[in-house]
C-alpha positions as CSV (number, residue, x, y, z in Angstrom):
1,M,-89.1,19.7,207.5
2,S,-92.5,17.9,208.0
3,G,-95.6,19.1,206.3
4,A,-96.3,20.7,202.9
5,V,-94.7,23.8,201.4
6,L,-95.5,26.5,199.0
7,L,-93.2,26.9,196.0
8,I,-92.6,30.4,194.5
9,G,-90.9,31.1,191.2
10,N,-90.3,34.5,189.7
11,Y,-89.2,36.4,186.5
12,T,-88.9,40.0,185.4
13,H,-89.7,39.9,181.7
14,A,-92.4,38.2,179.7
15,S,-89.8,36.4,177.5
16,Q,-88.5,34.6,180.6
17,R,-91.8,33.1,181.6
18,A,-91.3,29.7,179.9
19,E,-87.9,29.2,181.4
20,A,-89.1,30.3,184.8
21,A,-92.0,27.8,184.6
22,S,-89.6,25.0,183.6
23,L,-87.3,25.9,186.5
24,L,-90.3,25.9,189.0
25,A,-91.3,22.4,187.8
26,E,-87.7,21.3,188.3
27,L,-87.7,22.8,191.8
28,A,-90.8,20.7,192.5
29,E,-88.8,17.6,191.5
30,L,-86.0,18.7,193.8
31,V,-88.4,19.3,196.7
32,R,-90.0,15.9,196.2
33,T,-86.6,14.3,196.0
34,R,-85.9,15.9,199.4
35,G,-89.0,14.1,200.7
36,I,-91.2,17.2,201.2
37,A,-94.8,17.5,200.2
38,I,-96.0,20.3,198.0
39,A,-99.2,22.3,198.7
40,G,-99.0,24.5,195.6
41,S,-96.8,26.7,193.5
42,E,-96.9,30.3,192.3
43,L,-95.1,32.0,189.4
44,V,-94.7,35.7,189.9
45,Q,-93.7,38.4,187.4
46,H,-92.3,41.6,188.8
47,R,-90.6,44.6,187.2
48,E,-87.4,44.5,189.3
49,M,-85.6,42.6,192.1
50,H,-86.7,44.0,195.4
51,A,-84.1,44.2,198.2
52,R,-86.5,43.3,201.0
53,Y,-88.5,40.3,199.7
54,L,-87.1,39.8,196.2
55,I,-90.6,40.3,194.9
56,G,-93.0,43.2,195.7
57,S,-94.2,43.6,199.3
58,G,-97.9,43.2,198.2
59,K,-97.3,39.8,196.7
60,A,-95.0,38.8,199.6
61,E,-97.8,39.6,202.2
62,E,-100.3,37.7,200.1
63,F,-98.2,34.5,200.0
64,A,-97.2,34.8,203.6
65,E,-100.9,35.1,204.6
66,R,-101.8,32.1,202.4
67,A,-99.1,30.0,204.0
68,K,-100.3,30.9,207.5
69,E,-104.0,30.1,206.6
70,E,-103.1,26.7,205.1
71,K,-100.8,26.0,208.1
72,L,-97.9,25.1,205.8
73,A,-94.5,24.0,207.0
74,G,-92.6,26.5,205.0
75,I,-92.0,28.4,201.7
76,V,-89.4,27.5,199.1
77,F,-88.1,30.0,196.5
78,D,-86.7,28.9,193.1
79,H,-84.4,32.0,193.2
80,D,-81.5,32.3,195.6
81,L,-82.3,34.5,198.6
82,T,-79.8,36.8,200.3
83,P,-79.5,36.2,204.1
84,S,-81.5,39.5,204.8
85,Q,-84.2,38.5,202.3
86,Q,-84.5,35.1,204.0
87,R,-84.7,36.7,207.4
88,N,-87.3,39.2,206.3
89,W,-89.5,36.4,204.8
90,E,-89.3,34.3,208.0
91,L,-90.3,37.3,210.1
92,L,-93.2,38.0,207.7
93,A,-94.5,34.4,207.4
94,G,-93.5,33.1,210.8
95,M,-92.1,29.8,209.3
96,P,-88.9,28.5,207.6
97,V,-88.2,29.9,204.2
98,L,-85.7,28.1,201.9
99,D,-84.3,28.7,198.5
100,R,-83.2,26.4,195.7
101,Q,-79.6,26.4,196.9
102,K,-80.6,25.1,200.3
103,V,-82.8,22.4,198.9
104,I,-79.9,21.1,196.7
105,L,-77.5,21.3,199.6
106,D,-80.0,19.2,201.7
107,I,-80.3,16.6,199.0
108,F,-76.6,16.3,198.6
109,A,-76.2,15.9,202.4
110,A,-78.8,13.1,202.5
111,R,-77.3,11.2,199.6
112,A,-73.6,11.5,200.2
113,R,-72.0,8.1,200.9
114,T,-68.2,8.3,200.8
115,R,-66.1,10.3,203.3
116,E,-65.0,12.6,200.5
117,A,-68.6,13.5,199.5
118,R,-69.6,14.0,203.1
119,L,-66.7,16.4,203.7
120,Q,-67.5,18.3,200.5
121,I,-71.1,18.8,201.3
122,E,-70.3,19.8,204.9
123,L,-68.0,22.5,203.6
124,A,-70.6,23.8,201.2
125,Q,-73.2,23.9,204.0
126,L,-70.9,25.9,206.3
127,E,-70.2,28.3,203.5
128,Y,-74.0,28.7,202.9
129,S,-74.7,29.1,206.7
130,L,-71.9,31.5,207.7
131,P,-73.5,34.7,206.4
132,R,-76.8,33.6,207.9
133,L,-75.5,33.3,211.5
134,T,-76.6,36.9,212.2
135,R,-80.2,35.8,212.0
136,A,-79.7,33.1,214.6
137,W,-78.5,35.6,217.2
138,S,-80.6,38.6,216.3
139,H,-82.8,38.0,219.4
140,L,-79.8,39.0,221.6
141,G,-79.0,42.2,219.6
142,G,-80.5,44.5,222.3
143,Q,-78.3,43.2,225.1
144,G,-75.5,45.7,224.5
145,G,-72.5,46.2,226.7
146,G,-72.4,50.0,226.8
147,I,-70.5,52.3,224.6
148,G,-67.6,50.5,222.9
149,G,-68.7,47.2,224.6
150,R,-69.7,44.0,223.0
151,G,-73.3,42.7,223.6
152,E,-73.9,39.0,224.6
153,G,-75.4,38.4,221.2
154,E,-72.5,39.9,219.3
155,S,-70.0,38.0,221.4
156,Q,-71.8,34.7,220.7
157,L,-72.1,35.5,217.0
158,E,-68.4,36.1,216.8
159,Q,-67.7,32.8,218.6
160,D,-69.9,31.0,216.2
161,R,-68.2,32.6,213.2
162,R,-64.8,31.6,214.5
163,R,-66.0,28.1,215.1
164,S,-67.3,28.0,211.5
165,W,-64.1,29.3,210.0
166,K,-62.1,26.8,212.0
167,A,-64.3,23.9,210.9
168,M,-64.0,25.1,207.2
169,D,-60.2,25.3,207.4
170,K,-60.2,21.7,208.8
171,L,-62.5,20.4,206.1
172,K,-60.4,22.1,203.4
173,A,-57.3,20.5,204.8
174,E,-58.9,17.0,204.8
175,L,-60.2,17.5,201.3
176,K,-56.6,18.5,200.2
177,E,-55.3,15.2,201.6
178,I,-58.0,13.3,199.7
179,R,-57.1,15.1,196.5
180,S,-53.5,14.3,197.0
181,A,-54.3,10.6,197.5
182,R,-56.4,10.7,194.4
183,A,-53.5,12.2,192.4
184,T,-51.3,9.4,193.7
185,Q,-53.8,6.8,192.5
186,R,-53.9,8.5,189.2
187,K,-50.1,8.3,188.9
188,D,-50.3,4.6,189.7
189,R,-52.9,4.2,186.9
190,Q,-50.6,6.1,184.5
191,R,-47.7,3.7,185.1
192,T,-49.8,1.0,183.4
193,P,-52.1,3.4,181.4
194,V,-55.6,2.4,180.7
195,P,-57.8,5.1,178.9
196,N,-60.4,6.7,181.1
197,C,-63.8,7.9,180.0
198,A,-66.2,10.0,182.2
199,I,-70.0,10.0,181.7
200,V,-71.2,13.5,182.3
201,G,-74.6,15.2,181.9
202,Y,-77.7,16.6,183.4
203,T,-79.1,14.9,186.5
204,N,-81.4,12.0,185.8
205,S,-80.2,11.6,182.2
206,G,-79.5,7.9,182.8
207,K,-75.7,8.0,183.5
208,S,-75.8,5.2,186.1
209,S,-78.1,3.1,183.9
210,L,-75.6,3.5,181.0
211,L,-72.7,2.5,183.3
212,R,-74.6,-0.6,184.3
213,R,-75.5,-1.5,180.7
214,L,-71.9,-1.2,179.6
215,T,-70.2,-2.8,182.5
216,G,-72.7,-5.0,184.2
217,A,-71.8,-3.2,187.5
218,E,-74.4,-3.1,190.2
219,V,-74.8,0.7,190.7
220,L,-77.7,2.7,192.1
221,V,-80.3,3.5,189.5
222,E,-83.2,5.7,190.5
223,D,-85.6,7.9,188.7
224,K,-84.7,10.8,191.0
225,L,-82.6,14.0,190.7
226,F,-79.1,13.5,192.1
227,A,-79.4,9.7,192.5
228,T,-75.6,9.6,192.1
229,L,-73.3,11.8,194.2
230,D,-70.2,9.6,194.6
231,T,-68.2,8.7,191.5
232,T,-68.2,5.0,190.5
233,T,-65.5,3.7,188.2
234,R,-65.7,0.3,186.5
235,K,-63.6,-1.4,183.8
236,V,-65.2,-2.2,180.4
237,A,-63.8,-4.3,177.6
238,L,-64.3,-2.6,174.2
239,P,-64.9,-4.5,171.0
240,S,-61.1,-4.2,170.2
241,H,-60.4,-5.8,173.6
242,Q,-58.9,-2.5,174.7
243,P,-59.7,-2.1,178.4
244,L,-61.3,1.2,179.4
245,L,-62.1,2.8,182.8
246,L,-65.6,4.2,182.8
247,T,-66.6,6.7,185.5
248,D,-70.1,7.8,186.4
249,T,-70.2,11.4,187.8
250,V,-72.6,13.6,189.7
251,G,-75.3,15.2,187.5
252,F,-75.6,18.8,186.9
253,V,-78.7,21.1,187.2
254,R,-79.5,24.6,186.0
255,K,-78.6,27.3,188.6
256,L,-76.2,24.8,190.3
257,P,-74.8,26.8,193.2
258,H,-71.2,27.9,192.5
259,R,-70.1,26.7,196.0
260,L,-71.3,23.2,195.0
261,V,-69.2,23.2,191.8
262,E,-66.2,24.3,193.9
263,A,-66.9,21.8,196.7
264,F,-67.3,18.9,194.3
265,K,-64.2,19.7,192.1
266,A,-62.3,16.8,193.7
267,T,-65.1,14.4,192.7
268,L,-65.5,16.0,189.3
269,E,-61.7,15.8,188.7
270,E,-62.4,12.5,187.0
271,A,-64.2,14.5,184.2
272,V,-61.2,16.9,183.9
273,Q,-58.6,14.1,183.8
274,A,-60.6,11.8,181.5
275,D,-59.2,11.0,178.1
276,F,-62.6,11.7,176.7
277,L,-66.2,12.2,177.8
278,V,-69.6,10.7,177.1
279,H,-72.0,13.7,177.3
280,L,-75.3,12.0,178.0
281,L,-78.6,13.8,177.4
282,D,-82.3,12.8,178.0
283,A,-83.8,12.8,174.5
284,S,-87.3,12.8,176.0
285,A,-86.8,16.0,178.1
286,P,-88.5,19.1,176.5
287,E,-85.6,21.3,177.9
288,V,-82.8,19.0,176.5
289,L,-81.1,21.9,174.6
290,E,-80.9,23.9,177.9
291,F,-79.6,20.8,179.7
292,H,-76.9,20.4,177.1
293,Q,-75.8,24.0,177.6
294,T,-75.8,23.7,181.4
295,T,-73.5,20.8,181.2
296,I,-71.2,22.6,178.7
297,D,-71.1,25.6,181.0
298,V,-70.2,23.6,184.1
299,L,-67.5,21.6,182.3
300,K,-65.9,24.9,181.2
301,E,-66.0,26.1,184.8
302,L,-64.3,22.9,185.9
303,G,-61.6,23.3,183.2
304,A,-62.9,20.3,181.2
305,G,-64.4,22.2,178.3
306,D,-61.7,21.1,175.9
307,R,-62.1,17.3,176.5
308,P,-63.0,15.3,173.4
309,A,-66.7,14.3,173.9
310,I,-69.3,11.9,172.3
311,I,-72.7,13.5,172.5
312,V,-75.2,10.8,173.3
313,F,-79.0,11.1,173.5
314,N,-80.5,8.5,175.8
315,K,-84.1,7.3,176.5
316,V,-85.0,7.3,172.8
317,D,-87.5,4.5,173.7
318,K,-89.5,7.2,175.6
319,V,-89.8,9.6,172.7
320,A,-93.2,9.1,171.0
321,D,-92.8,11.7,168.3
322,P,-90.2,10.8,165.6
323,A,-90.0,14.5,164.7
324,V,-88.4,15.2,168.0
325,L,-85.5,12.8,167.2
326,Q,-85.2,14.3,163.7
327,R,-84.8,17.8,165.1
328,L,-82.1,16.6,167.5
329,R,-80.3,14.8,164.7
330,S,-80.4,18.0,162.6
331,H,-79.0,20.0,165.5
332,F,-76.4,17.4,166.5
333,P,-75.4,15.6,163.3
334,D,-72.6,13.7,165.0
335,A,-74.6,12.6,168.0
336,L,-75.5,9.0,168.8
337,F,-79.0,7.9,169.9
338,I,-79.4,5.1,172.4
339,S,-81.5,3.5,175.1
340,A,-79.6,2.3,178.1
341,H,-82.8,0.5,179.1
342,T,-83.4,-1.5,175.9
343,G,-79.8,-1.6,174.6
344,E,-80.7,0.2,171.3
345,G,-77.6,2.0,169.9
346,I,-75.1,0.5,172.4
347,P,-72.9,-1.3,169.8
348,A,-72.5,2.0,167.9
349,L,-71.6,3.8,171.1
350,L,-69.0,1.1,171.9
351,E,-67.4,1.5,168.5
352,K,-67.1,5.3,168.9
353,M,-65.6,4.8,172.4
354,T,-63.1,2.4,170.8
355,E,-62.0,5.1,168.3
356,L,-61.4,7.7,171.0
357,A,-59.9,5.2,173.5
358,S,-57.3,4.1,170.9
359,P,-56.5,7.0,168.7
360,G,-52.9,5.8,168.1
361,N,-53.5,2.1,167.5
362,V,-51.2,0.3,165.2
363,T,-51.3,-3.1,163.4
364,R,-48.2,-5.3,163.9
365,E,-47.2,-8.9,163.1
366,L,-45.7,-10.5,166.1
367,R,-43.7,-13.8,166.3
368,I,-44.3,-15.2,169.8
369,P,-42.2,-18.3,170.9
370,A,-44.1,-21.1,172.7
371,A,-42.2,-20.2,175.9
372,E,-43.9,-16.7,175.8
373,S,-47.5,-18.0,175.5
374,G,-48.6,-15.6,178.2
375,V,-48.0,-12.7,175.8
376,L,-50.5,-14.1,173.3
377,A,-53.0,-14.5,176.1
378,R,-52.5,-10.9,177.1
379,L,-52.9,-9.8,173.5
380,H,-56.3,-11.5,173.4
381,R,-57.3,-9.6,176.5
382,E,-56.0,-6.1,175.7
383,A,-55.8,-5.9,171.9
384,Q,-57.6,-7.0,168.8
385,V,-56.0,-10.2,167.4
386,L,-56.9,-10.3,163.7
387,R,-55.2,-13.6,162.8
388,V,-52.9,-16.3,164.3
389,A,-50.9,-18.8,162.4
390,Y,-48.2,-21.2,163.6
391,D,-44.6,-21.6,162.2
392,G,-43.1,-24.5,164.0
393,S,-43.5,-23.8,167.7
394,D,-43.9,-20.0,167.2
395,A,-47.3,-18.3,167.0
396,V,-47.3,-15.5,164.3
397,A,-50.1,-13.1,165.2
398,T,-51.4,-10.1,163.3
399,V,-52.6,-7.7,166.0
400,T,-54.1,-4.2,166.3
401,L,-52.8,-2.7,169.6
402,S,-52.1,0.5,171.3
403,Q,-48.7,2.3,170.9
404,R,-47.9,1.5,174.5
405,L,-48.5,-2.2,174.1
406,A,-46.7,-2.2,170.8
407,E,-43.6,-0.8,172.6
408,E,-43.8,-3.5,175.3
409,C,-44.0,-6.1,172.5
410,A,-41.3,-4.6,170.3
411,R,-39.0,-7.6,170.7
412,F,-41.7,-9.9,169.1
413,I,-42.3,-7.7,166.0
414,E,-41.8,-9.8,162.9
415,P,-39.5,-7.9,160.4
416,P,-40.9,-7.2,156.9
417,P,-40.5,-10.0,154.3
418,K,-37.8,-8.1,152.4
419,A,-35.8,-7.5,155.5
420,R,-36.1,-11.2,156.4
421,S,-35.0,-12.4,153.0
422,G,-32.1,-9.9,152.9
423,A,-31.0,-11.1,156.3
424,K,-31.2,-14.8,155.1
425,A,-29.2,-14.0,152.0
426,R,-26.4,-12.3,153.9
427,K,-26.3,-15.3,156.2
428,V,-26.0,-17.8,153.3
429,F,-23.4,-15.6,151.6
430,S,-21.3,-15.5,154.7
431,R,-21.4,-19.2,155.0
432,H,-20.3,-19.7,151.4
433,K,-17.4,-17.3,151.8
434,A,-16.2,-19.2,154.8
């Protein structure tokens, strides 16, 4: 769409005005992210939802006339429109009329990079378009074929519907294959298990910036909504030397279309399957509490509501009023406060991630022969080596390590002193008896 558009937000009760204004401002960000200019915005209160135009016909005619006079390219509603409402508006205004859902779909389509993301968004677009096909062929509605016959328009509409259903079935089959391949990759990871953490949160909260700060990975970082659609997984070494797989996920927004949650379940499976989550929030956003709840709601819908999570407030360097941070600390006493930009608070976050990544860690003393020096090198990479001493050619290491790694190194575990002295005494006694 070239040219500027008029944005329209709506609410039915005075208590909803502040939230409606916030959502309209967010719609403006979405539209700008889509690359469309904004001519103006209107926030309308009406007593009830009207079947024809969503809002009252008087206001609808006023906005349609304004759009015509200003020669705008279209109108964008913050509220989802039914197919009939969208058709009625386009007949009234004589121009394209979009809703929030369509804008989000277009952004996703423009930003999808991997085959999986492209398939998912294509499926979501078809699901959105299918009930709107009637509008495309309404101009042929008068070409009937007699009593009991099928008009040309009806016939073409049915053909288009069948094509859409067929395309959707094909896309679902391809996505099923991708999900199966992802499950196989997950099984391969579980054979040599490395803990997995997913960074989740509202769009533009700084998830990709945090991933880059923690891993040094070159990932896309933009001050835009939905800068990340494809998941990125990188390995990070925690202070304990425990390796951790860290995944950046697509951001959430309020009023996220259900079909997009469904379509992106394969991508968001990383959040469901993660050992724990980092729930990232923008401390500088006035609606941060609503953003927190939106993420919680979407995680529950995905089946990830029970995952252990670290609540992290990012962008503290952008908060000018200390009282804001104090209120957040009171509301979330266990939360961490960081800046992915400056690095403030990152060490504390890494320590907390270490706790959750290694809940069953144990400390063992291992006796490693010189011939097994590779084991000691591995312990330095994957565990926390507290102390190393040498007894002849053997290295005696005190190590904090995961249960899994402890099982792999069981043959090197040094027995307790009492057990060693008892064994030595039995050996001496048997020689004396002989």
